[in-house]
MOPAC internal coordinates of N, CA, C and O (Angstrom, degrees):
PM7 1SCF
backbone

  N    0.0000 0     0.00 0     0.00 0    0    0    0
  C    1.4301 1     0.00 0     0.00 0    1    0    0
  C    1.5653 1   106.91 1     0.00 0    2    1    0
  O    1.2310 1   122.26 1   -52.05 1    3    2    1
  N    1.4349 1   113.28 1   127.95 1    3    2    1
  C    1.4438 1   112.16 1  -173.50 1    5    3    2
  C    1.5488 1   114.13 1   -75.37 1    6    5    3
  O    1.2310 1   124.69 1   -22.00 1    7    6    5
  N    1.3758 1   108.60 1   158.00 1    7    6    5
  C    1.6143 1   111.57 1   167.90 1    9    7    6
  C    1.5730 1   100.49 1  -114.95 1   10    9    7
  O    1.2310 1   122.98 1   -45.60 1   11   10    9
  N    1.2918 1   111.90 1   134.40 1   11   10    9
  C    1.4852 1   120.50 1  -176.69 1   13   11   10
  C    1.5014 1   102.82 1  -123.99 1   14   13   11
  O    1.2310 1   120.59 1   -50.13 1   15   14   13
  N    1.3243 1   116.48 1   129.87 1   15   14   13
  C    1.4202 1   126.67 1   164.89 1   17   15   14
  C    1.5041 1   113.15 1   -95.84 1   18   17   15
  O    1.2310 1   119.47 1   -56.58 1   19   18   17
  N    1.2643 1   118.63 1   123.42 1   19   18   17
  C    1.5171 1   121.26 1   179.48 1   21   19   18
  C    1.4877 1   112.22 1  -124.43 1   22   21   19
  O    1.2310 1   118.61 1   -45.11 1   23   22   21
  N    1.3287 1   120.25 1   134.89 1   23   22   21
  C    1.3654 1   127.82 1   171.74 1   25   23   22
  C    1.5299 1   107.63 1  -126.35 1   26   25   23
  O    1.2310 1   122.08 1   -57.58 1   27   26   25
  N    1.2623 1   113.62 1   122.42 1   27   26   25
  C    1.5409 1   121.51 1  -172.81 1   29   27   26
  C    1.5624 1   106.57 1  -112.66 1   30   29   27
  O    1.2310 1   122.25 1   -52.46 1   31   30   29
  N    1.3944 1   113.29 1   127.54 1   31   30   29
  C    1.4270 1   120.53 1  -179.80 1   33   31   30
  C    1.5176 1   109.62 1  -122.94 1   34   33   31
  O    1.2310 1   122.16 1   -73.88 1   35   34   33
  N    1.3454 1   113.47 1   106.12 1   35   34   33
  C    1.5574 1   115.84 1   176.18 1   37   35   34
  C    1.4770 1   106.94 1   -77.84 1   38   37   35
  O    1.2310 1   120.88 1   -44.21 1   39   38   37
  N    1.3820 1   115.93 1   135.79 1   39   38   37
  C    1.3213 1   124.79 1   175.43 1   41   39   38
  C    1.4743 1   117.68 1  -122.35 1   42   41   39
  O    1.2310 1   118.45 1   -35.16 1   43   42   41
  N    1.3209 1   120.56 1   144.84 1   43   42   41
  C    1.5094 1   119.65 1  -174.25 1   45   43   42
  C    1.4883 1   115.22 1    79.33 1   46   45   43
  O    1.2310 1   123.59 1  -144.87 1   47   46   45
  N    1.3673 1   110.72 1    35.13 1   47   46   45
  C    1.4985 1   116.43 1   177.53 1   49   47   46
  C    1.5041 1   113.04 1   -94.48 1   50   49   47
  O    1.2310 1   121.21 1   171.06 1   51   50   49
  N    1.3270 1   115.29 1    -8.94 1   51   50   49
  C    1.4867 1   118.84 1  -175.03 1   53   51   50
  C    1.5009 1   117.76 1    83.56 1   54   53   51
  O    1.2310 1   120.22 1  -177.73 1   55   54   53
  N    1.3125 1   117.18 1     2.27 1   55   54   53
  C    1.4144 1   121.25 1  -177.59 1   57   55   54
  C    1.5927 1   111.26 1  -143.32 1   58   57   55
  O    1.2310 1   120.51 1   -25.64 1   59   58   57
  N    1.2381 1   116.62 1   154.36 1   59   58   57
  C    1.4788 1   117.73 1  -179.09 1   61   59   58
  C    1.6280 1   105.30 1   -87.00 1   62   61   59
  O    1.2310 1   118.47 1   168.75 1   63   62   61
  N    1.2354 1   120.52 1   -11.25 1   63   62   61
  C    1.4322 1   122.20 1   179.17 1   65   63   62
  C    1.5755 1   107.06 1   -90.70 1   66   65   63
  O    1.2310 1   119.06 1   -53.45 1   67   66   65
  N    1.3209 1   119.40 1   126.55 1   67   66   65
  C    1.4424 1   119.29 1   177.73 1   69   67   66
  C    1.4907 1   111.02 1  -117.81 1   70   69   67
  O    1.2310 1   116.59 1  -173.45 1   71   70   69
  N    1.3722 1   124.10 1     6.55 1   71   70   69
  C    1.4215 1   126.18 1  -177.74 1   73   71   70
  C    1.5857 1   115.84 1   -49.76 1   74   73   71
  O    1.2310 1   122.21 1   142.05 1   75   74   73
  N    1.3328 1   113.37 1   -37.95 1   75   74   73
  C    1.5087 1   112.56 1  -179.00 1   77   75   74
  C    1.4923 1   109.21 1   -65.54 1   78   77   75
  O    1.2310 1   117.69 1   143.57 1   79   78   77
  N    1.3296 1   122.00 1   -36.43 1   79   78   77
  C    1.4758 1   126.30 1   176.17 1   81   79   78
  C    1.4791 1   111.82 1   -66.37 1   82   81   79
  O    1.2310 1   120.83 1   131.69 1   83   82   81
  N    1.3074 1   116.02 1   -48.31 1   83   82   81
  C    1.4400 1   120.87 1   177.57 1   85   83   82
  C    1.5272 1   112.76 1   -56.02 1   86   85   83
  O    1.2310 1   123.10 1   140.14 1   87   86   85
  N    1.3211 1   111.67 1   -39.86 1   87   86   85
  C    1.5601 1   117.99 1   176.15 1   89   87   86
  C    1.5407 1   112.34 1   -58.76 1   90   89   87
  O    1.2310 1   123.51 1   135.34 1   91   90   89
  N    1.3554 1   110.87 1   -44.66 1   91   90   89
  C    1.5439 1   118.72 1   179.94 1   93   91   90
  C    1.5516 1   104.02 1   -62.94 1   94   93   91
  O    1.2310 1   116.75 1   130.71 1   95   94   93
  N    1.2417 1   123.79 1   -49.29 1   95   94   93
  C    1.4247 1   125.12 1   178.65 1   97   95   94
  C    1.6274 1   114.07 1   -57.71 1   98   97   95
  O    1.2310 1   123.47 1   142.23 1   99   98   97
  N    1.2827 1   110.95 1   -37.77 1   99   98   97
  C    1.5274 1   118.84 1   179.39 1  101   99   98
  C    1.5069 1   110.01 1   -70.40 1  102  101   99
  O    1.2310 1   121.91 1   140.24 1  103  102  101
  N    1.3013 1   113.95 1   -39.76 1  103  102  101
  C    1.4535 1   116.55 1   175.15 1  105  103  102
  C    1.5439 1   116.37 1   -60.59 1  106  105  103
  O    1.2310 1   120.68 1   140.06 1  107  106  105
  N    1.2527 1   116.30 1   -39.94 1  107  106  105
  C    1.4408 1   125.78 1   173.41 1  109  107  106
  C    1.5419 1   110.05 1   -60.15 1  110  109  107
  O    1.2310 1   119.85 1   133.29 1  111  110  109
  N    1.2392 1   117.89 1   -46.71 1  111  110  109
  C    1.4004 1   129.57 1   174.01 1  113  111  110
  C    1.4922 1   109.82 1   -48.66 1  114  113  111
  O    1.2310 1   121.88 1   118.23 1  115  114  113
  N    1.3350 1   114.00 1   -61.77 1  115  114  113
  C    1.4708 1   128.41 1  -178.31 1  117  115  114
  C    1.5162 1   111.51 1   -53.04 1  118  117  115
  O    1.2310 1   118.25 1   145.90 1  119  118  117
  N    1.2648 1   120.95 1   -34.10 1  119  118  117
  C    1.4384 1   127.43 1  -173.63 1  121  119  118
  C    1.5700 1   110.09 1   -92.36 1  122  121  119
  O    1.2310 1   119.89 1   168.54 1  123  122  121
  N    1.3455 1   117.81 1   -11.46 1  123  122  121
  C    1.4543 1   124.01 1  -177.21 1  125  123  122
  C    1.4104 1   117.22 1   -70.33 1  126  125  123
  O    1.2310 1   119.38 1   158.39 1  127  126  125
  N    1.3778 1   118.79 1   -21.61 1  127  126  125
  C    1.4504 1   124.81 1  -175.18 1  129  127  126
  C    1.4433 1   111.05 1    82.53 1  130  129  127
  O    1.2310 1   117.37 1  -175.53 1  131  130  129
  N    1.3098 1   122.61 1     4.47 1  131  130  129
  C    1.4972 1   122.17 1   175.46 1  133  131  130
  C    1.4950 1   109.20 1   -82.83 1  134  133  131
  O    1.2310 1   120.34 1   -26.26 1  135  134  133
  N    1.3126 1   116.96 1   153.74 1  135  134  133
  C    1.3770 1   125.09 1   170.69 1  137  135  134
  C    1.5876 1   106.09 1   -70.37 1  138  137  135
  O    1.2310 1   116.62 1   -42.92 1  139  138  137
  N    1.3421 1   124.04 1   137.08 1  139  138  137
  C    1.3537 1   124.38 1  -179.08 1  141  139  138
  C    1.4574 1   111.83 1  -148.43 1  142  141  139
  O    1.2310 1   122.56 1   -25.75 1  143  142  141
  N    1.4050 1   112.70 1   154.25 1  143  142  141
  C    1.4408 1   121.41 1   171.21 1  145  143  142
  C    1.5646 1   113.89 1  -130.17 1  146  145  143
  O    1.2310 1   117.25 1   -62.42 1  147  146  145
  N    1.1592 1   122.84 1   117.58 1  147  146  145
  C    1.4834 1   124.04 1  -174.33 1  149  147  146
  C    1.6682 1   107.31 1   -86.04 1  150  149  147
  O    1.2310 1   121.61 1   -46.05 1  151  150  149
  N    1.2971 1   114.52 1   133.95 1  151  150  149
  C    1.4382 1   119.56 1   177.82 1  153  151  150
  C    1.4905 1   107.69 1  -129.35 1  154  153  151
  O    1.2310 1   118.06 1   -21.29 1  155  154  153
  N    1.2899 1   121.29 1   158.71 1  155  154  153
  C    1.4981 1   122.42 1   177.85 1  157  155  154
  C    1.5280 1   115.43 1   -49.71 1  158  157  155
  O    1.2310 1   120.10 1   150.60 1  159  158  157
  N    1.3121 1   117.42 1   -29.40 1  159  158  157
  C    1.3999 1   116.68 1  -175.46 1  161  159  158
  C    1.5309 1   115.83 1  -116.80 1  162  161  159
  O    1.2310 1   121.25 1  -163.75 1  163  162  161
  N    1.2960 1   115.22 1    16.25 1  163  162  161
  C    1.5527 1   117.45 1  -176.58 1  165  163  162
  C    1.5146 1   107.92 1   166.09 1  166  165  163
  O    1.2310 1   122.13 1     7.11 1  167  166  165
  N    1.3133 1   113.53 1  -172.89 1  167  166  165
  C    1.4415 1   123.88 1   175.59 1  169  167  166
  C    1.4088 1   114.92 1  -142.22 1  170  169  167
  O    1.2310 1   120.72 1   -50.78 1  171  170  169
  N    1.4454 1   116.23 1   129.22 1  171  170  169
  C    1.4075 1   115.52 1   178.14 1  173  171  170
  C    1.5097 1   113.61 1   -91.60 1  174  173  171
  O    1.2310 1   118.29 1   -40.50 1  175  174  173
  N    1.2717 1   120.87 1   139.50 1  175  174  173
  C    1.4770 1   124.07 1  -179.86 1  177  175  174
  C    1.5676 1   107.95 1  -120.02 1  178  177  175
  O    1.2310 1   124.45 1   -26.37 1  179  178  177
  N    1.3282 1   109.07 1   153.63 1  179  178  177
  C    1.5255 1   114.71 1   175.94 1  181  179  178
  C    1.4915 1   104.58 1  -144.23 1  182  181  179
  O    1.2310 1   120.83 1   -46.49 1  183  182  181
  N    1.3406 1   116.02 1   133.51 1  183  182  181
  C    1.3995 1   119.13 1  -179.39 1  185  183  182
  C    1.5342 1   106.81 1   165.10 1  186  185  183
  O    1.2310 1   121.11 1    13.64 1  187  186  185
  N    1.3649 1   115.48 1  -166.36 1  187  186  185
  C    1.5487 1   114.86 1  -178.28 1  189  187  186
  C    1.6012 1   106.87 1   -81.84 1  190  189  187
  O    1.2310 1   125.17 1   -24.47 1  191  190  189
  N    1.3030 1   107.67 1   155.53 1  191  190  189
  C    1.4674 1   116.02 1  -177.82 1  193  191  190
  C    1.5757 1   116.23 1   -51.15 1  194  193  191
  O    1.2310 1   120.32 1   130.95 1  195  194  193
  N    1.3385 1   116.99 1   -49.05 1  195  194  193
  C    1.4949 1   121.76 1  -179.56 1  197  195  194
  C    1.5138 1   110.19 1   -58.58 1  198  197  195
  O    1.2310 1   117.71 1   132.08 1  199  198  197
  N    1.3477 1   121.97 1   -47.92 1  199  198  197
  C    1.3831 1   123.96 1   179.62 1  201  199  198
  C    1.5263 1   110.25 1   -62.73 1  202  201  199
  O    1.2310 1   118.47 1   138.79 1  203  202  201
  N    1.3799 1   120.53 1   -41.21 1  203  202  201
  C    1.4326 1   121.21 1   179.58 1  205  203  202
  C    1.5426 1   110.90 1   -56.40 1  206  205  203
  O    1.2310 1   123.60 1   125.13 1  207  206  205
  N    1.3947 1   110.70 1   -54.87 1  207  206  205
  C    1.4509 1   114.49 1  -169.90 1  209  207  206
  C    1.5658 1   113.14 1   -77.83 1  210  209  207
  O    1.2310 1   122.36 1   153.57 1  211  210  209
  N    1.2813 1   113.09 1   -26.43 1  211  210  209
  C    1.6413 1   107.70 1   170.57 1  213  211  210
  C    1.4333 1   111.44 1   -73.14 1  214  213  211
  O    1.2310 1   118.66 1   156.53 1  215  214  213
  N    1.3711 1   120.16 1   -23.47 1  215  214  213
  C    1.5074 1   122.40 1   179.62 1  217  215  214
  C    1.6419 1   104.61 1   -72.74 1  218  217  215
  O    1.2310 1   120.00 1   138.94 1  219  218  217
  N    1.2669 1   117.61 1   -41.06 1  219  218  217
  C    1.4914 1   120.06 1   179.04 1  221  219  218
  C    1.5439 1   108.69 1   -66.96 1  222  221  219
  O    1.2310 1   119.80 1   138.38 1  223  222  221
  N    1.3628 1   117.98 1   -41.62 1  223  222  221
  C    1.5500 1   118.62 1   175.58 1  225  223  222
  C    1.5006 1   109.88 1   -59.26 1  226  225  223
  O    1.2310 1   121.20 1   135.49 1  227  226  225
  N    1.3890 1   115.32 1   -44.51 1  227  226  225
  C    1.4996 1   112.92 1  -171.85 1  229  227  226
  C    1.5983 1   106.04 1   -73.74 1  230  229  227
  O    1.2310 1   116.80 1   150.89 1  231  230  229
  N    1.3252 1   123.70 1   -29.11 1  231  230  229
  C    1.4851 1   121.18 1   173.24 1  233  231  230
  C    1.5644 1   106.20 1   -59.75 1  234  233  231
  O    1.2310 1   117.99 1   129.54 1  235  234  233
  N    1.3171 1   121.44 1   -50.46 1  235  234  233
  C    1.4115 1   123.22 1  -178.93 1  237  235  234
  C    1.5467 1   109.05 1   -57.33 1  238  237  235
  O    1.2310 1   118.61 1   126.84 1  239  238  237
  N    1.3486 1   120.25 1   -53.16 1  239  238  237
  C    1.4397 1   121.85 1  -174.09 1  241  239  238
  C    1.5181 1   109.52 1   -67.44 1  242  241  239
  O    1.2310 1   116.03 1   147.06 1  243  242  241
  N    1.2718 1   125.14 1   -32.94 1  243  242  241
  C    1.3710 1   125.32 1   173.32 1  245  243  242
  C    1.4920 1   116.25 1   -70.61 1  246  245  243
  O    1.2310 1   119.06 1   139.18 1  247  246  245
  N    1.2691 1   119.40 1   -40.82 1  247  246  245
  C    1.4797 1   119.25 1   173.42 1  249  247  246
  C    1.5626 1   111.36 1   -71.68 1  250  249  247
  O    1.2310 1   118.64 1   152.75 1  251  250  249
  N    1.1764 1   120.20 1   -27.25 1  251  250  249
  C    1.4880 1   120.92 1   172.76 1  253  251  250
  C    1.5411 1   109.78 1   -69.05 1  254  253  251
  O    1.2310 1   118.44 1   138.67 1  255  254  253
  N    1.2793 1   120.57 1   -41.33 1  255  254  253
  C    1.4671 1   125.48 1   170.68 1  257  255  254
  C    1.4708 1   110.54 1   -57.08 1  258  257  255
  O    1.2310 1   117.80 1   144.59 1  259  258  257
  N    1.3147 1   121.79 1   -35.41 1  259  258  257
  C    1.4623 1   124.53 1  -176.19 1  261  259  258
  C    1.5135 1   111.37 1   -84.70 1  262  261  259
  O    1.2310 1   119.49 1  -169.74 1  263  262  261
  N    1.3390 1   118.58 1    10.26 1  263  262  261
  C    1.4087 1   118.75 1   177.30 1  265  263  262
  C    1.5346 1   121.27 1    99.45 1  266  265  263
  O    1.2310 1   121.48 1   179.95 1  267  266  265
  N    1.2596 1   114.77 1    -0.05 1  267  266  265
  C    1.4666 1   119.56 1   179.83 1  269  267  266
  C    1.5682 1   104.26 1   -73.12 1  270  269  267
  O    1.2310 1   121.58 1   -58.82 1  271  270  269
  N    1.2498 1   114.58 1   121.18 1  271  270  269
  C    1.4723 1   121.10 1  -179.27 1  273  271  270
  C    1.4529 1   114.71 1   -75.66 1  274  273  271
  O    1.2310 1   120.88 1   155.05 1  275  274  273
  N    1.3741 1   115.91 1   -24.95 1  275  274  273
  C    1.4651 1   118.89 1   176.85 1  277  275  274
  C    1.5463 1   105.04 1  -158.15 1  278  277  275
  O    1.2310 1   122.59 1   -35.24 1  279  278  277
  N    1.3551 1   112.64 1   144.76 1  279  278  277
  C    1.4810 1   119.49 1  -173.13 1  281  279  278
  C    1.6082 1   104.71 1  -133.20 1  282  281  279
  O    1.2310 1   119.64 1   -56.10 1  283  282  281
  N    1.3090 1   118.29 1   123.90 1  283  282  281
  C    1.4369 1   116.02 1   174.53 1  285  283  282
  C    1.5903 1   103.30 1  -114.51 1  286  285  283
  O    1.2310 1   123.26 1   -30.47 1  287  286  285
  N    1.2419 1   111.35 1   149.53 1  287  286  285
  C    1.4639 1   122.14 1   175.77 1  289  287  286
  C    1.5164 1   114.64 1  -133.39 1  290  289  287
  O    1.2310 1   120.36 1   -45.02 1  291  290  289
  N    1.3096 1   116.92 1   134.98 1  291  290  289
  C    1.4701 1   121.62 1   175.92 1  293  291  290
  C    1.4982 1   101.60 1  -104.97 1  294  293  291
  O    1.2310 1   120.15 1   -50.17 1  295  294  293
  N    1.3971 1   117.33 1   129.83 1  295  294  293
  C    1.3281 1   125.20 1   177.78 1  297  295  294
  C    1.4777 1   113.95 1  -123.16 1  298  297  295
  O    1.2310 1   119.65 1   -49.71 1  299  298  297
  N    1.2829 1   118.28 1   130.29 1  299  298  297
  C    1.5053 1   122.60 1   179.13 1  301  299  298
  C    1.5238 1   109.57 1  -122.01 1  302  301  299
  O    1.2310 1   118.03 1   -56.28 1  303  302  301
  N    1.2789 1   121.36 1   123.72 1  303  302  301
  C    1.5249 1   123.33 1  -175.64 1  305  303  302
  C    1.4341 1   109.10 1  -115.95 1  306  305  303
  O    1.2310 1   121.94 1   -47.86 1  307  306  305
  N    1.4557 1   113.89 1   132.14 1  307  306  305
  C    1.5127 1   122.59 1   165.97 1  309  307  306
  C    1.4844 1   108.24 1  -108.53 1  310  309  307
  O    1.2310 1   119.35 1   -71.85 1  311  310  309
  N    1.3199 1   118.84 1   108.15 1  311  310  309
  C    1.4373 1   123.79 1  -175.48 1  313  311  310
  C    1.5485 1   112.21 1  -106.47 1  314  313  311
  O    1.2310 1   117.03 1  -112.70 1  315  314  313
  N    1.2156 1   123.26 1    67.30 1  315  314  313
  C    1.3752 1   124.77 1  -169.01 1  317  315  314
  C    1.5700 1   102.24 1   -87.19 1  318  317  315
  O    1.2310 1   121.54 1   -51.22 1  319  318  317
  N    1.4240 1   114.66 1   128.78 1  319  318  317
  C    1.5635 1   115.33 1  -174.80 1  321  319  318
  C    1.4279 1   110.10 1  -119.52 1  322  321  319
  O    1.2310 1   118.58 1   176.91 1  323  322  321
  N    1.3795 1   120.31 1    -3.09 1  323  322  321
  C    1.4951 1   114.02 1  -179.67 1  325  323  322
  C    1.4198 1   114.97 1   -85.81 1  326  325  323
  O    1.2310 1   117.82 1   167.61 1  327  326  325
  N    1.3643 1   121.75 1   -12.39 1  327  326  325
  C    1.3581 1   124.54 1   169.77 1  329  327  326
  C    1.4558 1   114.26 1  -162.19 1  330  329  327
  O    1.2310 1   118.61 1   -22.72 1  331  330  329
  N    1.3320 1   120.25 1   157.28 1  331  330  329
  C    1.4866 1   119.55 1   176.26 1  333  331  330
  C    1.4993 1   113.11 1   -62.23 1  334  333  331
  O    1.2310 1   121.94 1   -37.81 1  335  334  333
  N    1.3674 1   113.90 1   142.19 1  335  334  333
  C    1.4869 1   120.16 1  -170.48 1  337  335  334
  C    1.5401 1   106.67 1  -139.75 1  338  337  335
  O    1.2310 1   118.69 1   -98.58 1  339  338  337
  N    1.3654 1   120.11 1    81.42 1  339  338  337
  C    1.4354 1   118.39 1   175.90 1  341  339  338
  C    1.5475 1   113.86 1   -64.66 1  342  341  339
  O    1.2310 1   119.06 1   -38.43 1  343  342  341
  N    1.2761 1   119.39 1   141.57 1  343  342  341
  C    1.5004 1   123.41 1   179.57 1  345  343  342
  C    1.4515 1   110.29 1   -47.16 1  346  345  343
  O    1.2310 1   118.79 1   127.76 1  347  346  345
  N    1.2454 1   119.92 1   -52.24 1  347  346  345
  C    1.5370 1   122.56 1  -173.41 1  349  347  346
  C    1.5491 1   108.52 1   -65.14 1  350  349  347
  O    1.2310 1   119.77 1   150.36 1  351  350  349
  N    1.2591 1   118.05 1   -29.64 1  351  350  349
  C    1.5072 1   121.06 1   176.93 1  353  351  350
  C    1.4731 1   110.61 1   -61.91 1  354  353  351
  O    1.2310 1   120.89 1   137.27 1  355  354  353
  N    1.3535 1   115.89 1   -42.73 1  355  354  353
  C    1.4781 1   120.73 1   178.37 1  357  355  354
  C    1.4547 1   109.29 1   -59.75 1  358  357  355
  O    1.2310 1   119.34 1   130.41 1  359  358  357
  N    1.3128 1   118.87 1   -49.59 1  359  358  357
  C    1.5528 1   122.47 1  -172.00 1  361  359  358
  C    1.5755 1   103.30 1   -71.85 1  362  361  359
  O    1.2310 1   116.85 1   147.83 1  363  362  361
  N    1.2679 1   123.59 1   -32.17 1  363  362  361
  C    1.4537 1   121.57 1  -178.06 1  365  363  362
  C    1.6214 1   108.86 1   -70.75 1  366  365  363
  O    1.2310 1   120.29 1   142.70 1  367  366  365
  N    1.3486 1   117.06 1   -37.30 1  367  366  365
  C    1.3940 1   115.35 1   177.63 1  369  367  366
  C    1.5339 1   110.95 1   -65.60 1  370  369  367
  O    1.2310 1   115.84 1   146.99 1  371  370  369
  N    1.2388 1   125.50 1   -33.01 1  371  370  369
  C    1.4253 1   128.38 1   177.86 1  373  371  370
  C    1.5094 1   112.20 1   -69.57 1  374  373  371
  O    1.2310 1   121.75 1   146.30 1  375  374  373
  N    1.3835 1   114.25 1   -33.70 1  375  374  373
  C    1.4170 1   120.58 1  -177.33 1  377  375  374
  C    1.5677 1   109.50 1   -88.55 1  378  377  375
  O    1.2310 1   121.03 1  -177.98 1  379  378  377
  N    1.3755 1   115.64 1     2.02 1  379  378  377
  C    1.5164 1   118.43 1   179.04 1  381  379  378
  C    1.5087 1   114.90 1    73.52 1  382  381  379
  O    1.2310 1   119.65 1  -157.84 1  383  382  381
  N    1.3555 1   118.28 1    22.16 1  383  382  381
  C    1.4043 1   123.86 1  -176.54 1  385  383  382
  C    1.5432 1   109.03 1   -95.35 1  386  385  383
  O    1.2310 1   118.98 1   173.69 1  387  386  385
  N    1.2843 1   119.56 1    -6.31 1  387  386  385
  C    1.4373 1   122.05 1   177.84 1  389  387  386
  C    1.6045 1   111.46 1  -125.09 1  390  389  387
  O    1.2310 1   120.10 1   180.00 1  391  390  389

């Protein structure tokens, strides 16, 4: 099951503050049913491919409907297939908890 980190940047909003748009994107993620972890610079998602990418599309479509003239997203994918890899397990290994 892939782990995907996404950072969404709305452009053309008329303001340097984008928190209200990021909040909308995060609400979509929370409702998606995906496992997620919010960080200051992006959000990690874990789940099936179709749900992840349909969620990203919904974020883009919704932000466009709210007046964002342009949206850029940076997406990083960790697709480990030899064994299950929960997001928190990766963090725990680094912290020495596993």
